[in-house]
All heavy atoms as an XYZ file, in Angstrom:
926
protein
N       0.839     -1.183      0.000
C       0.000      0.000      0.000
C       0.881      1.242      0.000
O       1.840      1.331      0.756
C      -0.922      0.014      1.231
O      -1.733     -1.156      1.220
C      -1.815      1.245      1.245
N       0.530      2.182     -0.844
C       1.203      3.481     -0.906
C       0.205      4.513     -0.410
O      -0.946      4.530     -0.836
C       1.629      3.815     -2.355
C       2.210      5.208     -2.435
C       2.603      2.767     -2.872
N       0.649      5.368      0.523
C      -0.242      6.407      1.032
C       0.379      7.776      0.809
O       1.605      7.925      0.826
C      -0.566      6.182      2.499
S       0.841      6.115      3.598
N      -0.473      8.763      0.585
C      -0.005     10.133      0.426
C      -1.028     11.080      1.026
O      -2.215     10.760      1.135
C       0.229     10.458     -1.050
O      -1.000     10.511     -1.733
N      -0.537     12.249      1.394
C      -1.407     13.294      1.899
C      -1.250     14.517      1.020
O      -0.218     14.701      0.385
N      -2.262     15.342      1.002
C      -2.190     16.519      0.170
C      -3.032     17.647      0.718
O      -3.676     17.526      1.749
N      -3.015     18.722     -0.017
C      -3.809     19.875      0.357
C      -3.261     21.120     -0.294
O      -2.095     21.181     -0.666
N      -4.109     22.080     -0.437
C      -3.722     23.360     -0.993
C      -4.835     24.357     -0.708
O      -5.807     24.037     -0.027
C      -3.435     23.253     -2.491
C      -4.600     22.702     -3.290
O      -5.762     22.859     -2.865
O      -4.361     22.124     -4.354
N      -4.709     25.527     -1.231
C      -5.701     26.573     -0.980
C      -7.083     26.218     -1.525
O      -8.080     26.815     -1.149
C      -5.226     27.911     -1.552
C      -5.081     27.915     -3.052
C      -6.129     28.310     -3.867
C      -3.884     27.505     -3.649
C      -5.997     28.301     -5.237
C      -3.751     27.495     -5.025
C      -4.802     27.900     -5.811
O      -4.677     27.890     -7.176
N      -7.159     25.221     -2.418
C      -8.454     24.790     -2.962
C      -9.158     23.807     -2.041
O     -10.290     23.439     -2.272
C      -8.264     24.185     -4.349
C      -7.848     25.202     -5.389
C      -7.657     24.576     -6.757
N      -6.555     23.653     -6.819
C      -5.295     23.960     -7.094
N      -4.968     25.206     -7.312
N      -4.356     23.045     -7.145
N      -8.465     23.321     -0.995
C      -9.122     22.502      0.009
C      -9.095     21.005     -0.207
O      -9.957     20.305      0.297
N      -8.126     20.468     -0.948
C      -8.044     19.017     -1.146
C      -7.963     18.291      0.195
O      -8.811     17.488      0.524
C      -6.838     18.687     -2.032
C      -6.682     17.201     -2.265
O      -7.611     16.576     -2.790
O      -5.616     16.673     -1.903
N      -6.934     18.551      0.981
C      -6.792     18.072      2.361
C      -7.154     16.601      2.545
O      -7.836     16.232      3.491
C      -7.634     18.921      3.317
C      -7.365     20.397      3.160
O      -6.266     20.799      2.777
N      -8.342     21.216      3.437
N      -6.696     15.748      1.637
C      -7.080     14.338      1.672
C      -5.889     13.418      1.919
O      -4.735     13.783      1.739
C      -7.726     13.907      0.340
O      -6.787     14.085     -0.716
C      -8.999     14.678      0.062
N      -6.232     12.202      2.319
C      -5.313     11.076      2.396
C      -5.742     10.134      1.278
O      -6.933      9.861      1.128
C      -5.428     10.367      3.762
C      -4.555      9.133      3.802
C      -5.095     11.322      4.893
N      -4.785      9.646      0.498
C      -5.111      8.742     -0.617
C      -4.238      7.498     -0.565
O      -3.072      7.580     -0.188
C      -4.944      9.468     -1.950
C      -5.946     10.599     -2.096
C      -5.790     11.367     -3.393
N      -6.710     12.484     -3.403
C      -7.890     12.492     -4.014
N      -8.298     11.439     -4.692
N      -8.668     13.553     -3.959
N      -4.827      6.368     -0.960
C      -4.134      5.080     -0.937
C      -4.188      4.401     -2.297
O      -5.199      4.463     -2.995
C      -4.780      4.143      0.093
C      -4.867      4.638      1.534
C      -5.563      3.592      2.387
C      -3.507      4.968      2.086
N      -3.068      3.741     -2.637
C      -2.953      2.966     -3.868
C      -2.382      1.590     -3.560
O      -1.651      1.414     -2.586
C      -1.988      3.637     -4.849
C      -2.446      4.917     -5.432
C      -3.088      5.089     -6.623
C      -2.282      6.222     -4.894
N      -3.329      6.427     -6.848
C      -2.845      7.147     -5.795
C      -1.719      6.717     -3.710
C      -2.867      8.512     -5.573
C      -1.739      8.091     -3.485
C      -2.304      8.958     -4.405
N      -2.669      0.640     -4.425
C      -2.017     -0.657     -4.370
C      -0.604     -0.461     -4.896
O      -0.419     -0.009     -6.029
C      -2.791     -1.669     -5.221
C      -2.146     -3.033     -5.234
O      -0.988     -3.186     -5.612
N      -2.913     -4.018     -4.806
N       0.401     -0.792     -4.069
C       1.788     -0.564     -4.461
C       2.271     -1.452     -5.585
O       3.224     -1.112     -6.295
N       1.631     -2.583     -5.799
C       2.031     -3.512     -6.852
C       1.419     -3.140     -8.200
O       2.108     -3.064     -9.211
C       1.622     -4.955     -6.487
O       2.213     -5.287     -5.236
C       2.079     -5.938     -7.543
N       0.113     -2.858     -8.184
C      -0.588     -2.589     -9.447
C      -0.697     -1.103     -9.776
O      -0.960     -0.738    -10.913
C      -2.011     -3.167     -9.406
O      -2.774     -2.432     -8.430
C      -1.999     -4.650     -9.071
N      -0.551     -0.265     -8.752
C      -0.737      1.173     -8.947
C      -2.188      1.605     -8.933
O      -2.495      2.773     -9.151
N      -3.086      0.671     -8.651
C      -4.516      0.987     -8.651
C      -4.890      1.812     -7.417
O      -4.572      1.443     -6.287
C      -5.338     -0.295     -8.690
N      -5.573      2.926     -7.640
C      -6.089      3.755     -6.562
C      -7.237      3.012     -5.884
O      -8.077      2.423     -6.558
C      -6.575      5.086     -7.144
C      -7.334      5.923     -6.168
C      -6.669      6.655     -5.208
C      -8.706      5.972     -6.199
C      -7.363      7.428     -4.292
C      -9.421      6.738     -5.301
C      -8.744      7.473     -4.345
N      -7.298      3.033     -4.525
C      -8.417      2.349     -3.883
C      -9.068      3.067     -2.715
O     -10.106      2.610     -2.230
C      -8.048      0.910     -3.477
C      -7.086      0.786     -2.323
C      -7.537      0.736     -1.012
C      -5.730      0.680     -2.563
C      -6.652      0.595      0.039
C      -4.838      0.532     -1.513
C      -5.298      0.491     -0.209
N      -8.539      4.201     -2.241
C      -9.184      4.825     -1.089
C      -8.849      6.307     -1.001
O      -7.727      6.720     -1.292
C      -8.714      4.133      0.192
C      -9.535      4.406      1.426
C     -10.964      3.969      1.265
O     -11.832      4.781      0.942
N     -11.242      2.689      1.445
N      -9.825      7.098     -0.599
C      -9.596      8.499     -0.264
C     -10.270      8.769      1.079
O     -11.371      8.292      1.337
C     -10.117      9.456     -1.365
C     -11.617      9.339     -1.561
C      -9.722     10.891     -1.065
N      -9.582      9.510      1.949
C     -10.115      9.868      3.259
C     -10.161     11.390      3.350
O      -9.190     12.053      3.014
C      -9.215      9.317      4.372
C      -9.204      7.803      4.399
S      -7.752      7.155      3.611
C      -7.381      5.776      4.654
N     -11.270     11.935      3.841
C     -11.515     13.375      3.722
C     -11.960     14.066      5.013
O     -12.893     14.833      4.969
C     -12.627     13.626      2.719
C     -12.403     13.100      1.355
C     -13.591     13.468      0.453
N     -13.535     12.831     -0.818
C     -12.897     13.299     -1.869
N     -12.266     14.441     -1.794
N     -12.882     12.634     -2.998
N     -11.356     13.878      6.125
C     -11.839     14.548      7.335
C     -10.913     15.622      7.883
O     -11.305     16.340      8.799
C     -12.155     13.520      8.418
C     -13.363     12.692      8.070
C     -13.876     11.853      9.218
O     -13.683     12.233     10.387
O     -14.461     10.796      8.935
N      -9.714     15.747      7.355
C      -8.835     16.803      7.851
C      -9.344     18.170      7.408
O      -9.884     18.312      6.316
C      -7.400     16.611      7.342
C      -6.593     15.672      8.165
N      -6.233     15.932      9.474
C      -6.070     14.458      7.868
C      -5.515     14.925      9.944
N      -5.412     14.016      8.991
N      -9.134     19.162      8.262
C      -9.591     20.514      7.967
C      -8.550     21.392      7.312
O      -8.822     22.550      7.005
N      -7.356     20.840      7.086
C      -6.286     21.618      6.461
C      -5.323     20.637      5.798
O      -5.533     19.418      5.837
C      -5.573     22.482      7.511
C      -4.960     23.745      6.931
O      -4.619     23.755      5.729
O      -4.788     24.721      7.687
N      -4.256     21.148      5.236
C      -3.296     20.354      4.478
C      -2.771     19.148      5.278
O      -2.452     19.268      6.453
C      -2.123     21.237      4.073
C      -1.180     20.583      3.099
S       0.191     21.658      2.597
C      -0.597     23.229      2.373
N      -2.687     17.996      4.619
C      -2.133     16.788      5.221
C      -0.650     16.742      4.871
O      -0.277     16.620      3.708
C      -2.854     15.516      4.717
C      -2.252     14.272      5.339
C      -4.348     15.606      5.021
N       0.192     16.852      5.888
C       1.637     16.967      5.699
C       2.373     15.641      5.886
O       3.486     15.488      5.386
C       2.218     17.962      6.713
C       1.708     19.362      6.565
C       2.548     20.174      5.603
O       3.368     19.659      4.854
N       2.335     21.463      5.622
N       1.812     14.705      6.661
C       2.586     13.535      7.075
C       1.736     12.277      7.088
O       0.533     12.331      7.359
C       3.158     13.773      8.471
N       2.398     11.152      6.780
C       1.708      9.858      6.731
C       2.573      8.790      7.384
O       3.794      8.818      7.278
C       1.494      9.426      5.277
C       0.861     10.449      4.372
S      -0.809     10.837      4.819
C      -1.536      9.251      4.796
N       1.916      7.837      8.036
C       2.581      6.630      8.535
C       1.626      5.466      8.321
O       0.425      5.592      8.541
C       2.939      6.760     10.017
N       2.172      4.364      7.893
C       1.385      3.173      7.580
C       1.816      2.047      8.508
O       3.012      1.775      8.646
C       1.626      2.777      6.119
C       0.842      1.635      5.523
C      -0.647      1.947      5.493
C       1.347      1.346      4.113
N       0.857      1.404      9.164
C       1.166      0.254      9.998
C       1.762     -0.846      9.122
O       1.427     -0.965      7.940
C      -0.109     -0.225     10.705
C       0.142     -1.166     11.830
C      -1.107     -1.415     12.639
C      -0.743     -2.455     13.682
N      -1.901     -3.017     14.318
N       2.641     -1.665      9.686
C       3.372     -2.679      8.901
C       2.438     -3.612      8.123
O       2.750     -3.998      7.003
C       4.304     -3.476      9.798
N       1.294     -3.966      8.699
C       0.368     -4.858      7.993
C      -0.581     -4.094      7.066
O      -1.491     -4.674      6.474
C      -0.413     -5.721      8.978
C      -1.375     -4.931      9.855
O      -1.506     -3.699      9.682
O      -2.006     -5.548     10.741
N      -0.375     -2.793      6.954
C      -1.151     -1.899      6.076
C      -2.625     -1.806      6.461
O      -3.449     -1.375      5.670
C      -0.999     -2.295      4.611
N      -2.976     -2.152      7.694
C      -4.377     -2.077      8.123
C      -4.769     -0.674      8.591
O      -5.933     -0.291      8.483
C      -4.651     -3.075      9.241
O      -3.861     -2.771     10.390
N      -3.798      0.072      9.119
C      -4.067      1.415      9.636
C      -3.127      2.434      9.017
O      -1.967      2.136      8.731
C      -3.885      1.453     11.154
C      -4.805      0.582     11.997
C      -4.402      0.653     13.463
C      -6.262      0.980     11.823
N      -3.654      3.635      8.847
C      -2.882      4.768      8.344
C      -3.015      5.880      9.374
O      -4.094      6.117      9.916
C      -3.429      5.257      6.988
C      -2.684      6.480      6.516
C      -3.375      4.158      5.950
N      -1.896      6.568      9.629
C      -1.900      7.742     10.494
C      -1.530      8.946      9.643
O      -0.599      8.875      8.848
C      -0.890      7.577     11.632
C      -1.260      6.447     12.557
C      -0.813      5.154     12.301
C      -2.086      6.664     13.648
C      -1.173      4.105     13.130
C      -2.443      5.621     14.488
C      -1.987      4.346     14.222
O      -2.348      3.308     15.036
N      -2.271     10.039      9.814
C      -1.998     11.243      9.040
C      -1.896     12.443      9.972
O      -2.665     12.576     10.923
C      -3.096     11.468      7.997
O      -4.362     11.569      8.618
N      -0.928     13.313      9.672
C      -0.744     14.543     10.434
C      -1.042     15.730      9.550
O      -0.708     15.741      8.366
N      -1.649     16.756     10.142
C      -2.167     17.853      9.337
C      -1.874     19.222      9.942
O      -1.605     19.354     11.132
C      -3.681     17.685      9.191
O      -4.297     18.798      8.597
N      -2.011     20.237      9.091
C      -1.935     21.613      9.549
C      -3.144     21.989     10.406
O      -3.183     23.071     10.976
C      -1.842     22.573      8.358
C      -0.479     22.526      7.682
O       0.400     21.760      8.128
O      -0.300     23.269      6.691
N      -4.136     21.104     10.505
C      -5.271     21.376     11.393
C      -4.954     21.003     12.846
O      -5.842     20.962     13.691
C      -6.553     20.694     10.906
C      -6.515     19.164     10.962
O      -5.549     18.580     11.503
O      -7.465     18.541     10.450
N      -3.674     20.709     13.132
C      -3.163     20.421     14.484
C      -3.667     19.086     15.034
O      -3.763     18.899     16.242
C      -3.496     21.565     15.449
C      -2.935     22.895     15.009
C      -3.326     24.057     15.893
O      -4.107     23.868     16.852
O      -2.841     25.167     15.620
N      -3.975     18.158     14.127
C      -4.444     16.848     14.569
C      -3.700     15.727     13.853
O      -3.086     15.931     12.805
C      -5.945     16.695     14.318
O      -6.205     16.476     12.932
N      -3.784     14.559     14.465
C      -3.350     13.308     13.847
C      -4.585     12.425     13.803
O      -5.330     12.329     14.785
C      -2.232     12.633     14.674
C      -0.994     13.534     14.722
C      -1.898     11.253     14.094
C       0.058     13.081     15.710
N      -4.807     11.798     12.671
C      -5.975     10.912     12.538
C      -5.511      9.486     12.273
O      -4.517      9.264     11.593
C      -6.900     11.394     11.431
C      -7.532     12.730     11.772
C      -8.509     13.191     10.715
N      -8.953     14.535     10.997
C     -10.081     14.851     11.642
N     -10.884     13.896     12.057
N     -10.406     16.104     11.857
N      -6.270      8.551     12.824
C      -6.039      7.126     12.605
C      -7.165      6.625     11.705
O      -8.341      6.825     12.015
C      -6.055      6.379     13.939
C      -5.853      4.885     13.798
C      -5.975      4.185     15.145
O      -7.124      4.039     15.622
O      -4.944      3.831     15.713
N      -6.787      5.975     10.600
C      -7.745      5.550      9.585
C      -7.700      4.037      9.380
O      -6.628      3.441      9.405
C      -7.404      6.180      8.236
C      -7.260      7.653      8.222
C      -6.118      8.365      8.470
C      -8.266      8.615      7.906
N      -6.354      9.703      8.332
C      -7.667      9.887      7.989
C      -9.611      8.513      7.567
C      -8.365     11.063      7.741
C     -10.308      9.689      7.313
C      -9.687     10.940      7.397
N      -8.862      3.457      9.118
C      -8.932      2.080      8.642
C      -8.629      2.135      7.152
O      -9.366      2.770      6.385
C     -10.326      1.504      8.896
C     -10.476      0.100      8.384
O     -10.261     -0.179      7.213
N     -10.849     -0.797      9.269
N      -7.532      1.499      6.739
C      -7.106      1.589      5.337
C      -8.107      0.947      4.384
O      -8.305      1.437      3.272
C      -5.731      0.961      5.161
N      -8.740     -0.126      4.793
C      -9.666     -0.829      3.902
C     -10.967     -0.067      3.696
O     -11.449      0.059      2.568
C      -9.964     -2.223      4.449
N     -11.537      0.478      4.777
C     -12.842      1.140      4.677
C     -12.741      2.643      4.474
O     -13.702      3.277      4.028
C     -13.660      0.876      5.944
O     -13.099      1.571      7.049
N     -11.593      3.246      4.838
C     -11.442      4.691      4.766
C     -12.045      5.423      5.949
O     -12.041      6.645      6.006
N     -12.536      4.682      6.927
C     -13.157      5.281      8.106
C     -12.103      5.889      9.038
O     -11.077      5.269      9.310
C     -13.947      4.217      8.867
C     -14.568      4.713     10.155
C     -15.209      3.606     10.970
O     -15.117      2.418     10.595
O     -15.801      3.945     12.006
N     -12.383      7.097      9.515
C     -11.537      7.706     10.539
C     -11.917      7.065     11.874
O     -13.048      7.206     12.345
C     -11.736      9.214     10.592
S     -10.699     10.010     11.838
N     -10.994      6.334     12.469
C     -11.265      5.618     13.709
C     -11.177      6.523     14.924
O     -11.916      6.353     15.888
C     -10.304      4.446     13.853
C     -10.348      3.437     12.704
C      -9.272      2.377     12.886
C     -11.732      2.801     12.609
N     -10.258      7.475     14.883
C     -10.149      8.453     15.972
C      -9.238      9.596     15.545
O      -8.449      9.481     14.611
C      -9.654      7.808     17.262
C      -8.282      7.198     17.166
C      -7.911      6.521     18.468
N      -6.738      5.692     18.273
C      -6.118      5.066     19.235
N      -6.559      5.162     20.461
N      -5.062      4.328     18.981
N      -9.379     10.680     16.282
C      -8.566     11.864     16.070
C      -7.748     12.096     17.332
O      -8.308     12.156     18.431
C      -9.446     13.093     15.778
O     -10.258     12.804     14.630
C      -8.603     14.311     15.498
N      -6.441     12.191     17.162
C      -5.543     12.425     18.285
C      -5.351     13.932     18.423
O      -4.858     14.587     17.505
C      -4.204     11.731     18.061
C      -4.271     10.240     17.713
C      -2.870      9.675     17.534
C      -5.032      9.456     18.762
N      -5.762     14.460     19.563
C      -5.698     15.892     19.819
C      -4.752     16.189     20.973
O      -4.450     15.310     21.769
C      -7.094     16.428     20.135
C      -8.137     16.253     19.040
C      -9.517     16.646     19.553
C      -7.758     17.079     17.818
N      -4.326     17.416     21.074
C      -3.445     17.827     22.150
C      -2.300     18.677     21.663
O      -1.558     19.245     22.459
N      -2.154     18.785     20.354
C      -1.102     19.624     19.781
C      -1.649     21.018     19.533
O      -2.857     21.214     19.394
C      -0.589     19.012     18.476
C       0.036     17.628     18.607
C       0.373     17.054     17.245
C       1.272     17.685     19.490
N      -0.753     21.988     19.470
C      -1.173     23.373     19.246
C      -0.478     23.975     18.032
O      -0.393     25.196     17.916
C      -0.871     24.227     20.494
O       0.531     24.150     20.766
C      -1.664     23.750     21.699
N       0.013     23.114     17.152
C       0.677     23.617     15.942
C       0.583     22.571     14.840
O       0.172     21.436     15.061
C       2.135     23.968     16.240
O       2.838     22.822     16.633
N       0.994     22.973     13.652
C       0.931     22.102     12.481
C       1.769     20.850     12.684
O       2.866     20.901     13.229
C       1.428     22.833     11.252
C       0.621     24.039     10.888
C      -0.598     24.416     11.384
C       0.989     25.035      9.939
N      -1.009     25.580     10.791
C      -0.058     25.989      9.906
C       2.090     25.217      9.127
C      -0.028     27.095      9.074
C       2.116     26.327      8.300
C       1.070     27.257      8.270
N       1.278     19.728     12.177
C       1.995     18.447     12.257
C       2.711     18.220     10.935
O       2.076     18.139      9.885
C       1.025     17.284     12.549
C       1.782     15.975     12.661
C       0.232     17.559     13.825
N       4.043     18.112     10.990
C       4.859     17.950      9.791
C       5.357     16.533      9.568
O       5.773     16.190      8.469
C       6.071     18.880      9.842
C       5.759     20.332      9.621
C       6.357     21.303     10.400
C       4.880     20.732      8.622
C       6.093     22.645     10.184
C       4.611     22.067      8.414
C       5.225     23.021      9.195
O       4.955     24.347      8.977
N       5.378     15.717     10.614
C       5.862     14.346     10.439
C       5.186     13.424     11.438
O       4.815     13.849     12.540
C       7.392     14.270     10.599
O       7.774     14.689     11.895
N       5.001     12.167     11.043
C       4.532     11.105     11.943
C       5.257      9.819     11.571
O       5.535      9.572     10.394
C       2.995     10.884     11.886
C       2.234     12.062     12.460
C       2.512     10.584     10.487
N       5.591      9.031     12.583
C       6.149      7.706     12.333
C       5.847      6.809     13.522
O       5.684      7.273     14.649
C       7.647      7.756     12.042
S       8.674      8.186     13.436
N       5.746      5.527     13.240
C       5.487      4.522     14.272
C       6.792      3.946     14.794
O       7.749      3.787     14.037
C       4.639      3.385     13.697
C       3.164      3.689     13.481
C       2.548      2.681     12.529
C       2.418      3.696     14.810
N       6.807      3.608     16.084
C       7.948      2.884     16.638
C       7.968      1.489     16.022
O       6.956      1.002     15.505
C       7.847      2.800     18.164
O       6.683      2.095     18.559
N       9.103      0.827     16.084
C       9.219     -0.489     15.445
C       8.260     -1.513     16.050
O       7.808     -2.412     15.350
C      10.660     -1.020     15.525
O      11.086     -1.018     16.881
C      11.603     -0.160     14.688
N       7.924     -1.368     17.332
C       6.956     -2.284     17.954
C       5.516     -1.785     17.800
O       4.576     -2.420     18.253
C       7.283     -2.520     19.427
C       7.229     -1.253     20.267
O       6.802     -0.186     19.755
O       7.625     -1.320     21.443
N       5.338     -0.626     17.157
C       4.044     -0.002     16.865
C       3.244      0.344     18.121
O       2.033      0.518     18.068
C       3.229     -0.850     15.884
C       3.928     -0.999     14.548
C       3.134     -1.733     13.499
O       2.217     -2.517     13.849
O       3.428     -1.525     12.311
N       3.917      0.494     19.256
C       3.254      0.905     20.490
C       3.188      2.425     20.616
O       2.356      2.953     21.344
C       3.973      0.321     21.705
C       3.821     -1.187     21.819
C       4.511     -1.710     23.057
C       4.347     -3.221     23.143
N       5.006     -3.767     24.331
N       4.103      3.105     19.915
C       4.169      4.562     19.996
C       4.146      5.175     18.604
O       4.649      4.596     17.649
C       5.437      5.017     20.732
C       5.444      4.590     22.172
C       6.123      3.446     22.566
C       4.752      5.317     23.137
C       6.113      3.029     23.892
C       4.735      4.905     24.460
C       5.419      3.772     24.831
O       5.399      3.357     26.139
N       3.562      6.346     18.548
C       3.573      7.159     17.343
C       4.298      8.448     17.708
O       4.061      9.012     18.783
C       2.140      7.470     16.899
C       1.985      8.275     15.621
C       2.257      7.399     14.403
C       0.594      8.874     15.523
N       5.188      8.888     16.852
C       5.944     10.112     17.082
C       5.510     11.152     16.065
O       5.272     10.829     14.904
C       7.444      9.848     16.953
C       7.919      8.756     17.872
C       8.181      7.484     17.376
C       8.069      8.990     19.231
C       8.604      6.464     18.218
C       8.497      7.977     20.083
C       8.751      6.719     19.574
O       9.157      5.717     20.411
N       5.406     12.393     16.514
C       5.015     13.474     15.611
C       5.989     14.633     15.741
O       6.468     14.931     16.838
C       3.596     13.954     15.936
O       3.499     14.461     17.262
N       6.272     15.270     14.618
C       7.083     16.478     14.600
C       6.191     17.645     14.230
O       5.334     17.522     13.359
N       6.390     18.784     14.908
C       5.473     19.902     14.735
C       6.185     21.225     14.497
O       7.379     21.363     14.770
C       4.581     20.044     15.978
O       3.807     18.891     16.180
N       5.396     22.202     14.073
C       5.938     23.527     13.828
C       6.287     24.260     15.119
O       6.948     25.291     15.085
C       4.967     24.363     12.991
O       3.745     24.540     13.662
N       5.876     23.735     16.269
C       6.209     24.373     17.549
C       7.553     23.904     18.109
O       7.855     24.112     19.272
C       5.105     24.156     18.576
C       4.941     22.706     18.997
O       5.658     21.828     18.462
O       4.095     22.437     19.869
N       8.351     23.218     17.265
C       9.707     22.779     17.605
C       9.748     21.576     18.546
O      10.758     21.320     19.187
C      10.517     23.932     18.217
C      10.520     25.199     17.403
C      11.214     26.316     18.152
C      10.949     27.634     17.482
N      11.429     28.751     18.284
N       8.655     20.816     18.642
C       8.616     19.666     19.546
C       8.396     18.354     18.795
O       7.882     18.334     17.673
C       7.491     19.798     20.599
O       6.220     19.762     19.942
C       7.633     21.074     21.407
N       8.778     17.271     19.475
C       8.469     15.915     19.034
C       7.456     15.365     20.027
O       7.716     15.325     21.235
C       9.728     15.018     19.012
C       9.359     13.580     18.674
C      10.747     15.566     18.017
N       6.291     14.973     19.530
C       5.256     14.395     20.384
C       5.399     12.890     20.433
O       5.726     12.249     19.434
N       5.168     12.313     21.602
C       5.187     10.866     21.796
C       3.770     10.447     22.182
O       3.235     10.904     23.204
C       6.186     10.453     22.899
C       6.196      8.933     23.069
C       7.585     10.987     22.609
N       3.180      9.591     21.360
C       1.787      9.162     21.535
C       1.722      7.688     21.881
O       2.404      6.883     21.255
C       1.004      9.388     20.246
C       0.975     10.802     19.795
C       1.944     11.448     19.073
C      -0.050     11.753     20.027
N       1.566     12.748     18.849
C       0.351     12.964     19.423
C      -1.269     11.695     20.685
C      -0.435     14.104     19.457
C      -2.054     12.836     20.724
C      -1.640     14.018     20.116
N       0.900      7.320     22.848
C       0.591      5.923     23.152
C      -0.482      5.496     22.152
O      -1.606      6.014     22.181
C       0.086      5.815     24.588
C      -0.261      4.394     24.983
O      -1.057      3.741     24.280
O       0.249      3.946     26.025
N      -0.148      4.584     21.252
C      -1.075      4.199     20.185
C      -2.337      3.537     20.745
O      -3.446      3.841     20.316
C      -0.372      3.277     19.151
C      -1.373      2.686     18.176
C       0.698      4.063     18.401
N      -2.176      2.659     21.709
C      -3.337      1.946     22.278
C      -4.326      2.922     22.913
O      -5.534      2.820     22.711
C      -2.872      0.922     23.308
C      -3.992      0.104     23.891
C      -3.456     -0.933     24.864
C      -4.594     -1.718     25.478
N      -4.113     -2.679     26.480
N      -3.813      3.883     23.675
C      -4.664      4.834     24.377
C      -5.037      6.050     23.534
O      -5.985      6.770     23.854
C      -3.976      5.301     25.665
C      -3.675      4.183     26.646
C      -4.936      3.503     27.148
O      -5.944      4.196     27.381
O      -4.915      2.265     27.292
N      -4.248      6.309     22.487
C      -4.482      7.498     21.671
C      -4.152      8.781     22.413
O      -4.691      9.837     22.114
N      -3.240      8.679     23.379
C      -2.932      9.813     24.245
C      -1.522     10.337     24.008
O      -0.591      9.564     23.772
C      -3.078      9.395     25.707
N      -1.381     11.645     24.113
C      -0.079     12.291     24.047
C       0.621     12.044     25.386
O       0.157     12.505     26.425
C      -0.245     13.786     23.779
C       1.015     14.623     23.627
C       1.864     14.141     22.453
C       0.656     16.092     23.465
N       1.724     11.301     25.356
C       2.448     10.929     26.564
C       3.398     12.043     26.994
O       3.520     12.364     28.170
C       3.237      9.615     26.342
C       4.069      9.257     27.550
C       2.293      8.484     25.980
N       4.095     12.622     26.024
C       5.031     13.714     26.324
C       5.371     14.467     25.055
O       5.179     13.960     23.955
C       6.284     13.201     27.005
C       7.286     12.489     26.127
C       8.513     11.974     26.883
N       8.199     10.976     27.866
C       8.038      9.680     27.599
N       8.175      9.244     26.381
N       7.741      8.826     28.541
N       5.903     15.659     25.261
C       6.458     16.440     24.152
C       7.911     16.726     24.492
O       8.228     17.194     25.579
C       5.683     17.734     23.946
C       4.344     17.489     23.261
C       3.614     18.773     22.960
O       3.042     19.359     23.850
N       3.631     19.174     21.702
N       8.784     16.414     23.548
C      10.214     16.601     23.747
C      10.664     17.858     23.028
O      10.285     18.094     21.875
C      10.966     15.373     23.244
C      10.559     14.104     24.001
S      11.457     12.621     23.506
C      10.778     12.323     21.886
N      11.450     18.657     23.720
C      11.934     19.927     23.184
C      13.429     19.852     22.911
O      14.114     18.985     23.425
C      11.638     21.048     24.177
C      10.151     21.223     24.430
C       9.856     22.299     25.465
O      10.797     22.840     26.077
O       8.668     22.584     25.658
N      13.923     20.763     22.114
C      15.345     20.824     21.828
C      15.667     21.397     20.461
O      16.742     21.963     20.261
N      14.746     21.279     19.522
C      14.962     21.865     18.201
C      14.793     23.377     18.274
O      14.052     23.887     19.115
C      13.960     21.297     17.182
C      14.299     19.928     16.712
N      15.240     19.695     15.744
C      13.827     18.710     17.072
C      15.337     18.402     15.519
N      14.498     17.776     16.323
N      15.460     24.061     17.387
C      15.333     25.519     17.336
C      14.434     25.978     16.191
O      14.282     27.169     15.960
C      16.727     26.178     17.205
O      17.358     25.675     16.020
C      17.585     25.882     18.417
N      13.879     25.031     15.489
C      12.966     25.320     14.382
C      11.954     24.199     14.236
O      11.898     23.275     15.055
N      11.178     24.269     13.204
C      10.168     23.240     12.926
C      10.775     21.855     12.883
O      11.914     21.680     12.471
C       9.491     23.532     11.587
C       8.775     24.836     11.567
C       8.281     25.138     10.171
N       7.575     26.396     10.162
C       7.334     27.105      9.082
N       7.755     26.677      7.913
N       6.680     28.237      9.173
N       9.972     20.841     13.269
C      10.436     19.455     13.264
C       9.734     18.709     12.135
O       8.509     18.643     12.097
C      10.158     18.762     14.614
C      10.652     17.330     14.586
C      10.794     19.533     15.758
N      10.540     18.147     11.217
C       9.988     17.437     10.051
C      10.196     15.959     10.181
O      11.121     15.466     10.688
C      10.662     17.929      8.768
C      10.326     19.366      8.460
C      11.166     20.409      8.841
C       9.150     19.668      7.803
C      10.850     21.718      8.547
C       8.827     20.986      7.510
C       9.686     22.006      7.889
O       9.358     23.296      7.598
């Protein structure tokens, strides 16, 4: 599965999925309120995580396109997301110069780490 996020002043703000082998498009997700900057795909391709300029991270069912939950607690644009190798944590980089650590099971922001002097990608 190949996933991408997009957005522009025209309001696309979508997450899109394709079959990586055939190139066939199969899903679009449309609940973000602003540009989608970051994507992470679970290893089994069942879940997609997207980070947006709407200051949220969303968890999606890749097969149905349903937004399963919205992770809130950030106060700036989300530029990057990635899963830990054991998929217990999700990490986010933001325009407020922090790295967020999320408990995937609980959907909760565990901590924000500081140290960058600019945006975190």
